[in-house]
N, C-alpha and C positions, 0 to 999 in steps of 0.2 A: 160571417164574412161581410165586409162592407166594400162595395165596388165604388171606385172613384174614377169616373170617366174623364178623359182628357178634354172632350168637347165641352166648351162653355167655361173652362177655367179662365179667370180674370188675369190679364197681363199687367203687372205693375212695372212701370218704367224705372230704370235706375236713375239716380240723381245726376250721374255723370254722362248720361245719354248713351252709354256703351252697350245697352241691352235691356231685356225685360225678364222678369221672373214670374213664373206661375206656380203658386203654392199647391202641392198635392195634399198634404195633411200636416196638422200641427197638434202638439199635445202640451197643455190642455187645449181642447178645441176652442177656437176663437182668440187664442193668445196673441198678443202683440210682440214686437221685437224685444221688449224688456222682460217679458214674463214667460216665454215658451220654455219647456224642458227639452223638446226636440222639434225639429221642423224639417220636412222633406219637400223639395221643390225642384222644378226644371227651369233652367235659365237659357235663353237665347242670347249668346254673346256675339255682338256684331262688329266690335272694334277693340283695339288695344286700349288698356287703361288700368288704373288702380282699382283694387277692391276696397269697399268700405270696411274700416276696422271694426271688429266685433270682439272686444275684450271679454274673456270669460266664456267663450264659445269655441268648441272644437269643430272643425269642418272636415268632411270627407267628400271630395269632389271626384266625379267620374265623367269623362268625356263620352257621350253616347251618340254624337253625330258630328261629322266634320273631321278635318285633318289633324286636329290636336292643338295643344297650347304649350307655351312656355310660361311657367309661373316663377316669379322671383319672390321668394319668401325670406324676409329679413336679410336681403342681399345675396341669397343663395339661389341660383337658377336651377329649376327642375323641369326637364323636358317631359311632356306627356304627349308623345307623338302617336300613340295608338288609342283607339277607343277601348272602353271596357276595362280600364286599369284604375281601380280606386286609389286615391292619394289623400292622405290625412295631413292636416296642418293646423296650427293654432289660428283662430279667427282674429286674435289681437295683433298678429304679426303684420308688418308692413308688406303688402302683397301687390305685385303688378302682374298683369296678364298680357301676353302677346300671342295673337293668332299666328300659327306656324306658316300658313300659306295666304294669309290675309282674308280668308273666307270665314263666314260665321260658323260657330259650333253651338251645340246644345250640351249643357252640363247637367247631370243629376247631382244635386246638392243635399247632403245630410248635415244638419247643424245640431250640435249637442251642447246643452248648457253644462259646463264643467261642474262636477259635484252633484248633478241632478239626473243626468241621463248618460247612457252608454249605448253603443251600437256596433254591429259588424255589417259590412256590405260585401256580398258575393255576386259575381256575374256568372250566370248559369246558361248552359246550352243543353239541349236534349231533354231528358226527363229525370226526375228525382223526387224524393220527399221534399215538401216545402221546408220543413225543419224537424229534426236536425238533418244535415246533408245526406247521411247514409252513403250510398255508393254512387251518387250522381256526380256529374262533372262540373266543377267550379273553375271558371276562367281566371279568377283572382279574388282575393278577399282582403278586407282591411278592417282593423279594429282590434282593440286590446282584449275584448271579452268574448272570444270566439266560442268558448265552452259554457258560457253563462246561459241560464234559462231565461229567455226574453219574456217580456209582458205581451208584446205584440210582434207580428211579423208582417212586413209590407212586401208585396210583389209588384214590380213595375215592369211592364212589357216595353223594352227599349228598342227592340228590333223584331219585326215579324209579329206573329200571333202567339198568345200564351193561353193555355187552358189549365184550370186547377179546380180541385174538389176531391172529396172522398172517393176512393175507387168504387166504381159501380153506381155512384150516385150522380145527381145533377152536377154538371160541370159549368163553371163560370168561364166565359171567354173574354180575354182582354185583347183589344187592338193596340196598336202602337201608342205608347205613353199613357194608356189606361193603367190603373193600379187597383190592388185589392189589399185590404187591411184585415188581418186575422188575429184572434187571440192565440196565445201559445198552444192551448189544447187543440183548437181547430187546426192550427198549422201542423201539429204533430200527426193529425189524422188525415191530412190532405196530401195529394200528389200534384206535381207540376209537370206540364209538357209544353215545350216551346219549339217552334220551327225556326226561331231566330235566337235572340238573347233576352234573358230576363234578369233583373236585379232582385236579389232577395236581401232584405234589410231587416235584421233582428234588432228590436228596440226595447230598451228597459228604462224605466224611471226609477231613480235610486234614492229619492229624498221625499219627505212629506210634502203634501200639496199635489200629489198625482191625482188624475181624474179617472 
């Protein structure tokens, strides 16, 4: 299990001045925009504006703080008025974002290179196995490969405190926006407890060149 603390993450300003992005993890490690298979980040969105086009990338966006967004994707408006509802869309689409009440939001972003990576995103309250879901409560899920065995599973504490680890063993504690990255076998052996909400992201690399 690799713990990825929120403290100290570098904030990369957007070119249009509408926000900043903090990378949580990328595969392969150290990859740039043209070479990643998957990328998970948290973005502070401070004003309305267009998203940079990312042809060949599928995006899963989840509002995790704030009143919500309206996304217009290739001319079709999609309201995201609630937190913790993952929404998938093509990164190459013309996309504009509008803050619903004019106040900033924080988005959890999962970016997947088409043909190289796949993912599901679930929002979890209470307790459950990290993966697969078992009998726990999922607030919503998004992704085409829900039954696929992932390579890795990331847990992100998006509200409150989250604990995870093998039952009876040492537990890792995640504060808000901390994350943990587990291999699939470790995830299958671990349990998750949260007093708020956690995102569980199952990630697979599907082409040669994986690390």
